[in-house]
C-alpha positions as CSV (number, residue, x, y, z in Angstrom):
1,X,-2.2,13.9,28.0
2,X,-0.5,16.5,25.3
3,X,-3.1,19.0,25.5
4,X,-3.1,22.3,23.4
5,X,-5.2,25.2,21.7
6,X,-5.8,24.5,18.2
7,X,-6.8,27.2,15.1
8,X,-8.1,26.2,11.9
9,X,-6.2,26.4,8.8
10,X,-7.5,27.0,5.2
11,X,-5.7,26.7,2.2
12,X,-6.2,27.4,-1.7
13,X,-5.5,24.2,-2.7
14,X,-7.7,22.1,-0.5
15,X,-10.4,22.8,1.8
16,X,-8.3,22.0,5.1
17,X,-9.4,22.1,9.0
18,X,-5.9,21.8,10.2
19,X,-5.9,21.4,14.0
20,X,-2.1,22.1,15.1
21,X,-0.4,24.2,17.7
22,X,-0.5,27.5,16.8
23,X,3.2,28.8,16.3
24,X,5.9,26.8,17.9
25,X,7.0,23.3,15.8
26,X,9.2,21.0,17.3
27,X,12.4,20.6,15.4
28,X,14.3,17.2,14.6
29,X,11.2,15.5,15.0
30,X,12.0,11.5,14.2
31,X,9.0,10.4,12.8
32,X,5.6,11.2,10.9
33,X,2.7,8.9,10.8
34,X,0.1,9.4,8.1
35,X,-3.2,8.0,8.7
36,X,-5.7,8.8,5.8
37,X,-9.4,7.9,6.6
38,X,-12.7,7.7,4.6
39,X,-15.8,6.3,6.5
40,X,-13.9,4.0,8.6
41,X,-15.9,4.8,12.0
42,X,-15.9,1.1,13.1
43,X,-12.1,0.9,13.4
44,X,-10.5,4.4,13.4
45,X,-10.5,4.4,17.3
46,X,-8.7,1.2,17.8
47,X,-6.3,2.6,14.9
48,X,-5.6,5.8,16.4
49,X,-5.7,4.4,19.8
50,X,-2.9,2.2,18.9
51,X,-0.6,4.8,17.8
52,X,-1.4,7.1,20.7
53,X,-0.3,4.3,22.9
54,X,3.0,3.6,21.5
55,X,5.9,3.4,23.6
56,X,7.8,5.3,21.6
57,X,6.4,8.9,21.7
58,X,8.7,11.2,19.4
59,X,6.4,11.2,16.8
60,X,3.4,13.1,15.0
61,X,0.2,11.8,13.5
62,X,-1.2,13.5,10.6
63,X,-4.8,12.4,10.2
64,X,-6.1,12.9,6.7
65,X,-10.0,13.2,6.5
66,X,-11.1,12.3,2.8
67,X,-14.4,13.9,2.9
68,X,-15.9,11.4,5.5
69,X,-19.8,11.2,6.0
70,X,-19.9,9.1,9.2
71,X,-18.4,9.8,12.8
72,X,-15.0,9.3,11.6
73,X,-13.9,13.0,11.6
74,X,-15.6,13.4,15.5
75,X,-13.4,10.5,16.2
76,X,-10.1,12.0,14.6
77,X,-11.0,15.5,16.2
78,X,-11.2,14.0,19.7
79,X,-7.8,13.0,19.0
80,X,-6.5,16.2,17.6
81,X,-8.2,18.1,20.8
82,X,-6.5,15.9,23.3
83,X,-3.3,15.2,22.2
84,X,-0.6,17.6,20.3
85,X,1.0,14.9,18.5
86,X,-2.1,14.2,16.3
87,X,-3.1,16.7,13.6
88,X,-6.1,16.7,11.7
89,X,-6.2,17.7,7.8
90,X,-9.6,17.5,6.2
91,X,-10.2,18.0,2.2
92,X,-13.0,17.3,-0.4
93,X,-13.6,13.8,-1.1
94,X,-11.0,13.4,-3.7
95,X,-9.6,10.0,-3.3
96,X,-6.7,8.1,-1.5
97,X,-3.8,9.6,-3.5
98,X,-5.0,13.1,-2.9
99,X,-5.0,12.5,0.7
100,X,-1.7,11.0,0.7
101,X,-0.1,13.6,-1.2
102,X,-1.8,16.0,1.2
103,X,-0.2,14.5,4.1
104,X,3.5,14.3,2.5
105,X,3.2,18.4,2.0
106,X,2.8,18.7,6.0
107,X,5.3,16.3,7.3
108,X,7.9,17.1,9.5
109,X,9.7,14.3,10.7
110,X,12.9,12.8,9.6
111,X,11.3,9.6,8.7
112,X,7.9,8.7,7.4
113,X,5.5,5.8,7.7
114,X,1.9,5.2,6.8
115,X,-0.8,3.5,8.7
116,X,-4.2,2.4,7.1
117,X,-7.5,3.6,9.2
118,X,-8.6,-0.3,9.7
119,X,-5.3,-1.5,10.9
120,X,-3.6,-1.3,14.1
121,X,0.0,-1.7,15.5
122,X,1.7,-3.4,18.5
123,X,2.5,-1.2,21.5
124,X,6.1,-1.1,21.1
125,X,6.2,-1.1,17.0
126,X,8.3,2.1,16.7
127,X,10.3,1.7,19.8
128,X,11.9,-1.4,18.5
129,X,12.7,0.5,15.2
130,X,14.5,3.5,16.8
131,X,17.9,1.5,16.9
132,X,17.5,0.9,13.2
133,X,16.7,4.3,12.5
134,X,19.9,5.3,14.0
135,X,21.8,3.7,11.5
136,X,20.1,6.3,9.2
137,X,19.1,3.8,6.3
138,X,16.9,5.3,3.2
139,X,14.2,2.6,3.9
140,X,13.3,0.1,6.6
141,X,11.3,-2.8,5.5
142,X,9.5,-5.1,8.2
143,X,7.5,-8.1,8.3
144,X,3.7,-7.8,9.2
145,X,0.7,-9.5,10.2
146,X,-2.2,-10.3,8.2
147,X,-5.8,-10.4,9.4
148,X,-8.0,-12.1,7.0
149,X,-12.0,-12.4,7.8
150,X,-12.8,-16.2,9.0
151,X,-8.7,-17.1,8.9
152,X,-6.1,-17.2,11.4
153,X,-3.5,-14.6,11.7
154,X,-0.2,-15.1,10.0
155,X,2.8,-12.9,9.1
156,X,5.0,-12.5,6.2
157,X,8.3,-14.2,6.1
158,X,10.7,-11.9,4.8
159,X,14.4,-13.1,5.6
160,X,17.4,-10.7,4.2
161,X,20.6,-9.8,5.2
162,X,19.9,-6.9,7.6
163,X,21.3,-3.8,6.0
164,X,21.7,-3.8,2.3
165,X,23.8,-1.4,0.1
166,X,23.0,-0.2,-3.6
167,X,24.7,-3.3,-5.5
168,X,23.0,-5.6,-2.8
169,X,19.6,-4.2,-3.3
170,X,19.9,-4.3,-6.9
171,X,21.4,-8.1,-6.4
172,X,18.4,-8.9,-4.2
173,X,15.5,-7.2,-5.9
174,X,14.2,-10.4,-7.7
175,X,13.6,-11.9,-4.3
176,X,12.2,-8.9,-2.7
177,X,9.7,-8.6,-5.8
178,X,8.7,-12.2,-5.9
179,X,8.0,-11.8,-2.0
180,X,5.5,-9.2,-2.9
181,X,7.0,-6.3,-0.8
182,X,6.5,-3.6,-3.1
183,X,2.7,-3.9,-2.7
184,X,2.8,-2.1,0.8
185,X,3.6,1.2,2.3
186,X,2.8,0.7,6.1
187,X,5.2,-2.0,6.6
188,X,8.1,0.7,5.7
189,X,10.0,3.4,7.3
190,X,11.2,5.9,4.6
191,X,13.6,8.7,5.1
192,X,12.0,12.0,4.6
193,X,14.6,13.1,1.7
194,X,14.0,10.3,0.1
195,X,10.4,10.7,-1.0
196,X,11.0,14.5,-1.6
197,X,8.8,15.3,-4.9
198,X,7.4,11.9,-5.1
199,X,3.6,11.9,-5.0
200,X,1.0,9.0,-5.0
201,X,-0.7,8.6,-8.4
202,X,-4.6,8.7,-8.6
203,X,-5.6,5.2,-8.8
204,X,-8.1,2.9,-6.9
205,X,-5.1,0.3,-6.2
206,X,-1.6,0.2,-6.9
207,X,-0.5,3.4,-5.4
208,X,1.9,1.7,-2.9
209,X,3.3,-0.2,-5.5
210,X,4.3,2.3,-8.0
211,X,5.3,4.8,-5.0
212,X,7.6,1.9,-3.7
213,X,9.2,1.3,-7.2
214,X,10.1,5.3,-7.4
215,X,11.6,5.0,-3.8
216,X,13.6,1.8,-4.7
217,X,15.2,3.8,-7.7
218,X,16.6,6.6,-4.8
219,X,17.5,4.0,-2.3
220,X,21.4,3.4,-1.4
221,X,20.7,1.6,2.1
222,X,17.7,-0.6,2.9
223,X,17.4,-2.2,6.3
224,X,15.3,-5.2,6.8
225,X,13.4,-6.0,10.3
226,X,12.6,-9.4,10.3
227,X,10.1,-8.8,13.3
228,X,6.3,-8.0,12.7
229,X,4.5,-5.1,14.1
230,X,1.9,-4.1,11.9
231,X,-1.6,-5.8,11.6
232,X,-2.8,-5.3,8.2
233,X,-6.5,-6.3,8.1
234,X,-7.9,-7.6,4.9
235,X,-11.6,-7.1,5.0
236,X,-14.3,-7.4,2.7
237,X,-15.4,-4.0,2.1
238,X,-12.5,-2.8,0.7
239,X,-11.9,-1.6,-2.8
240,X,-9.3,-4.3,-3.6
241,X,-11.8,-6.9,-2.9
242,X,-14.3,-5.7,-5.7
243,X,-14.1,-6.1,-9.5
244,X,-12.3,-3.1,-11.2
245,X,-12.9,-2.5,-14.7
246,X,-9.5,-0.4,-15.0
247,X,-7.4,-3.4,-13.1
248,X,-5.4,-4.3,-16.2
249,X,-4.8,-0.6,-16.9
250,X,-3.5,0.0,-13.3
251,X,-1.5,-3.3,-13.5
252,X,0.3,-1.7,-16.5
253,X,1.2,1.3,-15.1
254,X,2.8,-0.5,-12.4
255,X,4.7,-2.4,-14.8
256,X,5.8,0.5,-16.6
257,X,7.4,1.8,-13.2
258,X,8.9,-1.5,-12.6
259,X,10.6,-1.3,-16.0
260,X,11.6,2.2,-15.6
261,X,13.4,1.0,-12.5
262,X,14.8,-2.1,-13.9
263,X,16.4,-0.1,-16.7
264,X,17.7,2.5,-14.7
265,X,19.7,-0.3,-12.7
266,X,20.8,-1.8,-15.9
267,X,19.6,-5.0,-14.2
268,X,20.7,-8.3,-16.0
269,X,17.6,-10.0,-14.8
270,X,15.1,-7.3,-16.6
271,X,13.5,-9.3,-19.1
272,X,12.8,-12.3,-16.7
273,X,11.5,-9.9,-14.3
274,X,9.3,-8.1,-16.6
275,X,8.1,-11.6,-18.2
276,X,7.2,-12.4,-14.5
277,X,5.3,-9.2,-14.0
278,X,3.1,-9.7,-16.9
279,X,2.5,-13.2,-16.0
280,X,1.3,-12.1,-12.5
281,X,-0.5,-9.1,-14.2
282,X,-2.7,-11.8,-16.1
283,X,-3.3,-13.9,-12.6
284,X,-4.3,-10.4,-11.1
285,X,-6.9,-9.6,-13.4
286,X,-8.2,-13.1,-13.7
287,X,-8.6,-13.4,-10.1
288,X,-10.4,-9.9,-10.3
289,X,-13.1,-11.1,-12.6
290,X,-14.5,-13.2,-9.9
291,X,-14.6,-10.6,-7.1
292,X,-18.0,-9.3,-6.3
293,X,-19.1,-6.1,-8.0
294,X,-19.6,-3.0,-6.4
295,X,-23.4,-3.7,-5.7
296,X,-22.4,-7.3,-4.3
297,X,-23.6,-9.3,-6.9
298,X,-21.1,-11.8,-9.2
299,X,-20.4,-11.1,-13.0
300,X,-22.6,-12.9,-15.2
301,X,-21.0,-15.8,-17.3
302,X,-21.0,-13.7,-20.7
303,X,-19.3,-10.9,-18.5
304,X,-16.9,-13.2,-17.3
305,X,-15.6,-14.9,-20.6
306,X,-15.5,-11.3,-22.4
307,X,-13.2,-10.3,-19.7
308,X,-11.1,-13.7,-19.5
309,X,-10.6,-13.4,-23.3
310,X,-9.8,-9.4,-23.3
311,X,-7.0,-10.2,-20.6
312,X,-5.6,-13.1,-22.3
313,X,-5.3,-11.6,-25.3
314,X,-3.6,-8.4,-24.2
315,X,-1.1,-9.9,-21.5
316,X,0.0,-12.9,-24.2
317,X,1.3,-10.2,-26.5
318,X,3.7,-9.6,-23.7
319,X,4.6,-12.8,-22.2
320,X,7.3,-14.9,-23.4
321,X,6.0,-18.3,-23.0
322,X,9.8,-19.7,-23.1
323,X,10.4,-18.1,-19.8
324,X,7.4,-19.4,-17.8
325,X,6.9,-22.3,-15.8
326,X,4.9,-25.4,-16.6
327,X,2.2,-24.6,-14.0
328,X,2.2,-21.2,-15.3
329,X,1.6,-22.4,-19.0
330,X,-0.9,-24.9,-17.7
331,X,-2.9,-21.8,-16.3
332,X,-2.5,-20.0,-19.4
333,X,-4.1,-23.1,-21.4
334,X,-6.9,-23.5,-18.5
335,X,-8.3,-19.7,-19.3
336,X,-8.0,-20.5,-23.2
337,X,-9.9,-23.6,-22.6
338,X,-12.7,-21.7,-20.5
339,X,-12.9,-19.2,-23.4
340,X,-13.2,-21.8,-26.2
341,X,-15.6,-23.8,-24.3
342,X,-17.6,-21.0,-22.9
343,X,-17.7,-22.5,-19.4
344,X,-15.6,-21.1,-16.7
345,X,-16.5,-23.6,-14.1
346,X,-13.0,-24.6,-12.9
347,X,-12.1,-20.7,-12.7
348,X,-15.3,-19.8,-11.0
349,X,-14.9,-22.4,-8.1
350,X,-11.2,-21.4,-7.7
351,X,-11.7,-17.6,-7.4
352,X,-15.2,-16.8,-6.5
353,X,-15.7,-15.2,-2.8
354,X,-18.5,-16.9,-0.7
């Protein structure tokens, strides 16, 4: 193993316990892997082991403890003490954005990637990406595996020309957007200079999306890797699977970031894509109404009808009905009918999690 002595380091900005090699630091390290965690003791060992066992070894792993109260910290400490590639930083429970921003301020690799603390990687994940990195793209996007509770494993199916230049990126972006590639940072490898001075917004969800819109605004080249290597676990206890009263506000921030990107590109499809974004926002917040509350119970009918009417009213102010499909228009009419009839049985059956 990569065994070294470690010293604690403290910062005025964060309370940090920084287990790092005392003075010497490798120059031109190829890859920095960022793993934020908070109370994921059930999964963290498997996650970190999948990184440690990579056939590719020229990396550092920055483990960011966001104030965990379970044994996650001990698990991370054991990796930091036994393997010099693993570095542990701890701060107060300030949220995922704070943890990610802390990590970005400490990376030393030429390229950066992320790994959630309940996911894991194929053993040769990064080894296969080295030839792509050697071509020095700004960004590498790969397919990924999805593992959802009680469902078979499946993978995304992105198919694009391998290397895109800026003109091709702009022309291809509507398809990139529609295949929901902007929602994740864990299936992406970012050139370090590309993310300099970027930061994650302090949101419950949507951090990756806004970050990726900002990254795309700087991209000159993107390489698409069709081979999945990352296992994304969709578990019931995660934030994205609970009702969030701020979901519409967050989606509005995402849309603002998308609008800025498209306007900077002077994209001819701007109006159409923003209209699609607003319909997608409506669909997203409607589905979220039927997610469990933080206490595990379902929302009462009166509450659901309130949010149905609120979200429909706000989103319809932004949606041009002449630019949507018949199925999308039918969905809008369905919501309106539920509100008018004070009965959302159809939507409840469609969206409620068992």
